[in-house]
N, C-alpha and C positions, 0 to 999 in steps of 0.2 A: 262693862258700862263704867263711865267716868263717875267717880265718887267725889262729891264736894258739897259744901254748904252754900255756895254762891250761885244765884240764879240770875240769868240775864234775859230780859224781855226781847223777843225777836219779831213778833207780829201779832195781829189780832186773829182770833179764831175765824172770823168772817173773811180773812184774807186767803184762806185755803178752801178751795172747793172740796166737798166731801169726796173721798176715794181718790185723792191726788196729793201731790206734794209741792213744796216750794223750797227754794234755797235761801239760807240765811248765812250771813258772814259774821262769824263770832271769833274775835281775837285772831283774825287773819286766816281762820279755817272756814271752809265751806261745809255747812251742815244741811243735810236734807231733812226737812220736817214734813211728816205725813199726818193726814187726818183721814182715818179709815172707819167705816161703819161695817158692823157685822151683826149677827143675830144677838150677840151679847151687849151691843150698844156701840158707842163711838169711842175711838181710841186715838191717842196721839203717840207718834214715834219720832225719834231723831237718830240719825246715823250719818257717817261720813258721806259726803256727796261724791267722792272719788270712786269710780269703777276700778277695782283692783286689776281687772283683766286688760283694760285699755289705757288706764291712767287719766281718762277724761272725766271731767266734773259734770256728771250727767244723771246720777241716780235720782235726784229730785224730779226729773222729767220722766221717770220710768212708770210703767203700769203696775198698779197694785192688784193683788189677787189673793186667793185662798186655796191652799192645797191641803186637803184633809185636816182642816182646822188651823193650819199654819199660815198666818198672814205674811205676805211677801211683797217685795218690789222687784220687778224684772228690769234689768238694765235696758235702756232703749237701744243700745248698740249691739251687743252680742247675745242678749236675752238671758244671761245668767240671773237666777233668782236668789234674793237675799231675805232671810227671815227678819221681819221688822222688829221682833222682840230681842233677838240675840245677835243679829248681824251675820250669822252663819250662812254660807253659800249652800243652797239646796242642791246645787249641781256639781260641787267640788268641795268635799268635806275639809280639805286642807286650807280653804280660803274663807276669810271673814272680813267684815268691815266693823269699825268701832261704832258703838252705840252710846247714846247720851241720855241722861235723865231729862224728862220733859214733863211739864205740868201746865195746867190751865189755872190762871189766877184771874177770876172774873171772866173777862172776854179776851185776856191777854195770854199768849203762849210764852212760856219761859223755858230756857234750856239751862241745864247744869253746866257751869263754866269752871 
């Protein structure tokens, strides 16, 4: 996860339909931002939008799910699943995507930059 003390607003909470994601452009990087609900409540996640298997910027359009308590996004192209908390690929332990700090400030979602 990126460590920093600088936060950048990217969208409003209402801009993301529950259990889906959107893409935000932050300092020239595409960041996939997800709003996910589970039994423990609602969570926000941010990770690179680039699918490392194809190079396409598509993870924000992937399907979110839960595998034995691990929240993930499945790439819409080849369906590899990435842990929303860690960025680790659940289908290939050698692959991961970068994750970013994300927080809710009032109704505004902010990403660590």
